[in-house]
N, C-alpha and C positions, 0 to 999 in steps of 0.2 A: 503494500499499501505505500502511495506517496500523498504527503500532506501539499496542497498547493497554496494555501494561505491559511492565516488565522486572523481573524477580524473580532475585534470587543464591539459589542451592541450597548450602546449607552441609552438609557431612558429619558424621554422628554416629551413633554406635553406638546412641545412646538420644534420638531425637528428643523423645519426650514429656518429658522434664526440662527442654526449652527454653521451654515455654510460660508458666511463672511468670516466668522470666527476662525475656521480650520483653514481658510483661506490664507490668513494671516501666517499660517505654519506652512504655507505652501502646498496645501492640498488642493485639489477641484474636485467638483461634484461630478461624480461618474455614474450615479443612479438615484432616482428619485421617484418614488411610488406615493408621495403623499404621506403615508404612515412611516416611512422609512428613507432615509437620506444618507448616502454614503461618498464622503469626500477620499480621493486617494492621491499618492504622490504621482506626478507625471511622469518623473523619471524611474520610479519603482512603483508599477501598478499594484504589487500585493501588497504595499503599505497602505492600508486602509483603516478607517474606523466607521461604523455605523451607528446613526442617532435615529431612535424610532420612539413611536408613541405606544406600540404593542405590536404583536403579530397579527397581521390581518387574518391569518387563516389557521392559528393554532391557540391551544387555550393556555399556553405560557409564554411570557417574555424570555427570548433567550438572552443568556448574558455573554455569549460566546459563539461565534460561528468558525467551525472547520471545514475547510472544503477539502475533499479527497478524491483521488482519482477514481477510485471504486466504492460508491456508498452502499451498494448491494453487499459486497464483501465486509464492511464495517458493520452494517446493520446485523449480520449473521453472527459475527464475534460477539457484539454487544448483547444480543439476546442469549446467546450462549452463556454469557458471564452473569446474566441474571439482573443486570442493572435496570433501573426503571427507566422505561421508553414512554415518552409523552410528547408528542403523538408517533403512531407508528410511520413506517416509510410509506411516503407517497409522492407523486408528481404535482408541482405546482403550475398555475398558469403562466407564471413569469419564467419558464425556462429551466427550474432546479428539480432535482429529485432529492428528498430529505426526510430527516427523522429528528425527533429531539430526545437525549438522554439527560438524566440526572447525575452529576458527577457525586463523589463521595460527600460532600457537603451540601449537597442540595441545588448547586447552581444548575442552570439549563445550559444545554450545550446543542446547538443546533449543527448536525452533520451533514453536509450536502456536497453533491456534485453536479455541474452543469450538464445538461442533456444535450 
């Protein structure tokens, strides 16, 4: 398995207002769905942060996102481990396949691959 990027997911009632701030740090908006906005480094696109009100299609707010090359394989390993999955593996309308899992301290990890 290859990890492609790890992105912290910050909670905000107004993700839009963070674009200008993160612009001061050299990041540019690369994704904006209204409920989630992601600025990234133009010179290192995997250096990102996401700011979100909450997850549009999931019952929990993810604390961190981990993009992997084979989400199905990771899902199988996580299921076998007995870790709590919230929600199960599924395809999202914006082009990712993902699931959420709780880490040992209860933080929610969004594990995904782009389709």
